[in-house]
Every structure is written in C-alpha cells, then in structure tokens.
N, C-alpha and C positions, 0 to 999 in steps of 0.2 A: 051317860051319853044323852044328849038332847039334840033335837033337830032344829037348826037355826033357821030363822026366816031369811028370805032373799036379801034383805037389807043388811043383816048381820054378816051373811056369807060374802056379799059384795064388798063390804067395808074391810073385812078380814083379808080378802084376796087383794084388794086395792093396796092395802098397807104393805102386804108381802111383795107385790110386784113393784111398788114404788121404791121399796128398799132395794130390790134387785137392780132396778134402773140406776139408782144412786150408786150402788156398788160398782156397776159396770162403768159409769162415768168416772168414778174414782180410780178404777183400774186403768182407764185410758189416760186420765189427766191427774196423776197423784199430786199431793201437796208437796211443798218444798221440803218439809220434814221427812216425808216418806222417800223422796227422791234421793236423799243423801243418807238414808239409813244404812247400817252395816249390811253388807251382802252375806248370805249364808255361806258357811265354810264348805268347801268341796274336797273330798278325800281322793286319793289315788286308790284304785282297786286293781285286782288281778283277775285272771280268767277263772280262778277258783270261786270268786265271788259270784260270777255268773251262774255257775253250777249250783251254788247255795241259793241264789234267788229263784232259780227254776225249781229246785227241790221244795222250797217253801211255798212256791206257787202251786205245785202239785198237791202239797199238804192242805192248802186252803181249799183247793178244788175238791179234794176228797172229803174235807170236813163239811162242805156245803152240799155235796152229793147232788141230788136232783134239783135242789133249789137253784144252784148256779146253772145247771144244765137247762132248766126250764127258762130262766132269764135269758140265757144266751142263744136260745132258739130264734130270738129276734134276728140275729145276724144272718144265719143261713136262709131264713125266709126272705129277708130283704135281698139277699144275693140271688135267689131263684126268681124273684120278681124282676130284678134288673136284667137277668139273663133272658127272661121271657120278653121283656120290652125290646131288648136288642134283636132277638131273632125275628120278632114280628114288626120291628120298626125300621128295617133296612139299615141297621147300624151294627152289623156283625163285627166290623173292624174295631168297635169300641168295647167289645166283650172283655178282652184282656185288660185294657186301661181301667174299666170299671171294677173288675175283680181285684187288680193290683191296688186300686184306690183304697181298699180296706187298710192297707199299710199306712196311708196318709191320714185317714180320719179315725183309725183305730185308737190312738191315744185318747181322743175325745169320747168315742163310743164306749171305752172301757173305764170311764171315770167312776161309774157306779161300783165296779169291781175293786178299784182302789179303796173306795170307802168301806167296802165289806172287809177287806184285809186290814184296814186301819182299825176298825172296830174290834175285829178278832184279836189283833195285836194287843189291844187294851183289855182283853179278857171279857168282852161283852158277848152276850148271846146274839147270834147273827142269823138272819133269814134273807131271802132274796128281796123282800120289801125294803130292807135297810139300804139297798143300793140307791133308792130314791131319796135317801136322807141327804144326798148332795144338794138338793134344792134348798135345804135349810142351812147350808154352810155359809159362814160370814163372807167367804170368797166366791159365792155362787156367780155374782156378776162378772168377776174376772174370769171364771171358768167358761162362762158363755162367750166372752170376748175371745179367749183362746180357741174355743170351738169354732167361732166364726173365721178366725185366721186360718185354721186348718181346712175348713170348708172352702175358703177362697183358694188355697193352694191346690186342693183337689180339683176344683173347677178349672184352674189354670192348666193343670195336668191334662184334663180332658180336651181343652182347647189345643194344647201342644200336640196331643195324640192325633187329633183331627187334622191339624196342619201337616203333620208328618205323613199321614195317610194320603192327603191331597197331593203332596209333593212326590209320592212314590207310587203307590199301588192304585190310586183312584182312577187314573185314565183307563185301566183295564176293566174296572167296574165288574167284579165277580158277581154272578147272578144268584149264587147259593152259597151255603156254608161250606159245602164240599169243594166248590170251585174256589172259594176264598182261601181255604187251607192249602189247596193244590198250588195256587198262584203264590201264596206266601212262602212256600218252601222250594219251589221249583223255578222261580224267576229272579232275575237280578233286582227288579223293583221290590219284590217281596223281601229279599234278604236285606236290602237297603232299609226297608221299613223296620225290620227286626232290629238291626244294629242301631239305627237312630233312636228307635223307641226305647231300647234297653239303656242306651247312654243317657238320654234325657230323663227317663224314669229314675235312673240311679241318682241323678242330681236332685230331683224332687224328693226322693226318699231320704237322701243325706240331709237335706234342709230340714225336713220334718223331724228326723231323728235328733238333730242338733238342738232344735228349739223346743221339743216337746217331751223328751225322755224323762226329764225331771220336772217340767213345768206343772203338769196337772197334779201329781202327788204333792208338790211343794205348796200349791195353792190350797189343797185340802188340809195340809198339815199346819200351815202358817198363814196369817193374814197379811199377805204381801201383794204387790201389784203385778200386772202382767209383765211389765218391762223387767222387773227384778226376777220373776220366774224364768223368763226367756234367757236373760243374761246368765243366770245360775246354770241353766240347762246347757247353754253353749260352753260355759267354762268347764262343766263336768265332762263334756264331750272332748274338748281340746286337751284337757289334762289326762284323759284316759283314751287315747285314740285307738289303741289295739283292742282293749276289752269292748269298747263301744262299737267298733267295726264288727267284731264277732257277734255282739248282741244284735246288731242290725241284720246280720246274715241269719241268725236264729229266728228273728221275727219274720223276715221275708220267707225263709224256708218253711216255717210253720204255717204261714198264711197260704202259701202255694199248696202245700200238702192238704191243708184243710179245705181248700177250694176245689180240689180235683174231684172228689166224689159229690158233685152237685152242691158244693158249699156246705154240706152237712157237717163235715169235719170241723168247721169253724165253731160249732157248739162246744167242742172240747178245747180247740186251740186257743180261742179268744179268752176264756176264763183263765187258763193256765198262764198265758202270756200277760194278761192283765194283772193277776195276782203277783206274778213274778216281777213285773215292772215296779209294783209298790215296794217289794223287798229289795230290788236293785236300788231304788231311791234311798232306802234306809242305809245301804252300803255307801252310797255316794255322798249323801248329805247327813252328817251326824245330828242327833237331836240336841 
C-alpha cells in the first residue's frame, strides 16, 4: 500500500467518474444495437417461490450477522432524522408520507444488499464493505439513473400528499400532533385525507413495484440499459400478477412493522427484504 499524491488521486477519481457519467449517458441513450438486443426471459412463479426468496433472504441476513445490521442502521437513523424534522418543522401531516416513502426508494437504498447476496451466491467471502462494490459495477451509471427515477417518484408522492392535505384537513390547521391525530380520525376531512392518501399512495407503490422489482438486480447481474431493465421488470409483474401483488403486500407490511418502533425495526426488515428481492429476481429471470 502506498499513499498517492493529490494529482494521482485526482486523476484516478476523474477517470472513474468520467466512466460513470459515460455509463449513465449510455443508459439513457443506448446504441441501436443495444436497443434491439434480446430481452431477458421472464419466468412464471408461484407463491411458494416468494416463501423461498424470503427464506434465502433470512439465511443471507443470518450469514452476515452484525455486518448487515450495522450497515442497515443507516435507514432507521435517517427515519428518525426525518421524523424530527417533521415534528419541529410544522409538517406533521407529512410524517406518514415520508415513512411510507421508504417503500418507494427502498429498491435503490437496498442495491448494496443485492450486491452482497450476489457475491455470496458465487461463493465469495462477503462483508458489509462489499455493499459498496456496486460503485465498481459496469452498470453503475444505469443504477444511478434508476435511483434518480425513484427519487423523482418519491418527490412526486410528497407533492401529492401535500396537495391532498391542502384539499382536506389543511383549513382546520391542527396546532399539535395530538390535535392532528384527533382531527384525522374524528372529522370528515380527516377521513377524506386518509382515503385519498391511501388510494394515491397505492398507485405510487404499484408503479414503483412494477418498474423496480427486477430492475436493480438485473442491472447488477447483466450489462443492460435502464429501458431494458424497466421493461423486464414490468413484464415480470404482468406475467405474475398474483405473486407480485402478494410480494408488494409483504414489502409494505414489513416496512410498516419496521417503522412502528421508531424506525428501528427497519434495521432487520430492510436487509431481509433486500436479500429476498435478489433471490426473487433469480426466480423471475433465469441465468
């Protein structure tokens, strides 16, 4: 090991990020040859495959022990920071949209877990640091583009949640968290907000499930573009509507349970679902 001078370090990182930008550009505007490449095959699966994916996800979690637990402490910490910002920033009504937003950006946040499962599948020795090996993936640029897409969807969800609040409960302007909860469950405007929020939130969650359940694992596994990854994910969802609907409910239920005890449960829920998603991908898209 040698300590590189600033010029060598800068040149090395400039080369890496230039490659990343080029990959991202390629992901958005693929060549004609890539555009007409054969699409990955998508299998039909059954609900038993979901159980198998979750079982293997639990096995990966057990194999990594505190490594994964330590890595995924990031998520509950972020959740607590968001909650603190909401309570102190007069944005109490955005607490649930922010918490549920984990389901929208979760596939991107868990990309390092997919990488760990991929390496373990190949028989490699894995530690939490290997999650950051994603940055060296040939498809890292495309992964960033997909992450930006999910981030945009998340921001649109927050805008929609704010508009729903303004159209329903905002005129009452609850002065505290207790008053907000009381107005939410005891007034017509509050119930209108709940029904509209759940309905619109379901549509956002369905969109993200369809475009991302296979996309990120596929980008890690094969050098394909974003468009191909999204199309494959949508085809997998449409070909397996019942199993994918159940998987969506499992993800939503797990994130809700993980968020209830001050988001701390996400330190377990996130890695299990993340590793499980990689194994679900293996069921959906054959090697």
